[in-house]
C-alpha positions in Angstrom: 7.9 -5.8 11.0 4.4 -5.3 9.6 1.8 -8.0 9.6 1.2 -9.7 6.3 -2.3 -8.2 5.7 -0.7 -4.7 6.2 2.0 -5.6 3.6 -0.7 -6.9 1.2 -2.8 -3.8 1.7 0.3 -1.6 1.1 1.0 -3.3 -2.2 -2.6 -2.8 -3.3 -2.7 0.8 -2.2 0.6 1.6 -3.9 -0.7 0.2 -7.2 -3.9 2.3 -6.8 -1.8 5.4 -6.1 0.4 4.9 -9.1 -2.6 4.3 -11.3 -4.3 7.5 -10.0 -1.2 9.6 -10.7 -0.7 8.1 -14.2 -4.4 8.7 -15.1 -4.3 12.2 -13.8 -7.0 11.7 -11.2 -4.6 12.7 -8.4 -2.7 15.9 -9.2 -2.1 17.7 -5.9 1.5 17.2 -4.7 0.6 17.2 -1.1 -2.1 14.6 -1.6 0.4 12.4 -3.4 3.0 12.8 -0.7 0.5 11.9 2.0 -0.7 8.8 0.1 2.8 7.7 -0.6 3.7 7.9 3.1 0.7 5.7 3.9 1.8 3.2 1.2 5.4 3.0 2.3 4.6 2.5 6.0 4.0 -1.2 5.6 5.6 -1.9 2.2 7.3 -5.3 2.3 11.1 -5.4 2.5 12.8 -6.8 -0.6 15.3 -9.7 -0.5 18.6 -9.6 -2.3 16.8 -11.4 -5.2 14.3 -8.5 -5.5 11.3 -10.5 -4.3 9.2 -9.2 -1.4 9.8 -10.9 2.0 6.4 -11.2 3.6 5.9 -11.8 7.3 5.1 -15.4 8.3 1.9 -14.8 10.2 -1.4 -16.4 9.2 -3.0 -14.4 6.4 -6.7 -13.8 5.5 -7.2 -11.3 2.8 -9.1 -8.3 4.1 -11.8 -6.7 2.1 -10.1 -4.1 -0.1 -13.1 -1.8 -0.4 -13.0 -0.8 3.3 -11.0 2.2 4.5 -7.5 1.3 5.8 -6.3 2.9 9.1 -8.8 5.8 8.5 -7.5 6.5 5.0 -10.2 6.7 2.4 -9.6 5.2 -1.1 -9.2 7.8 -3.8 
């Protein structure tokens, strides 16, 4: 299971990816595929109710403007 900050970052990066695709700032299919793979790696598992099940570790929100695992923000 992923740590909670990894899950939080995954949700944030997924929202950014979808925004980039909708606004047309990210058009290359291979770039979209790579970004989606990065987002899905730590995406939280959903419960039967549809709500995300986060890990129960202690959580401090990391700075979102820093690169994540070597991946630069678009």
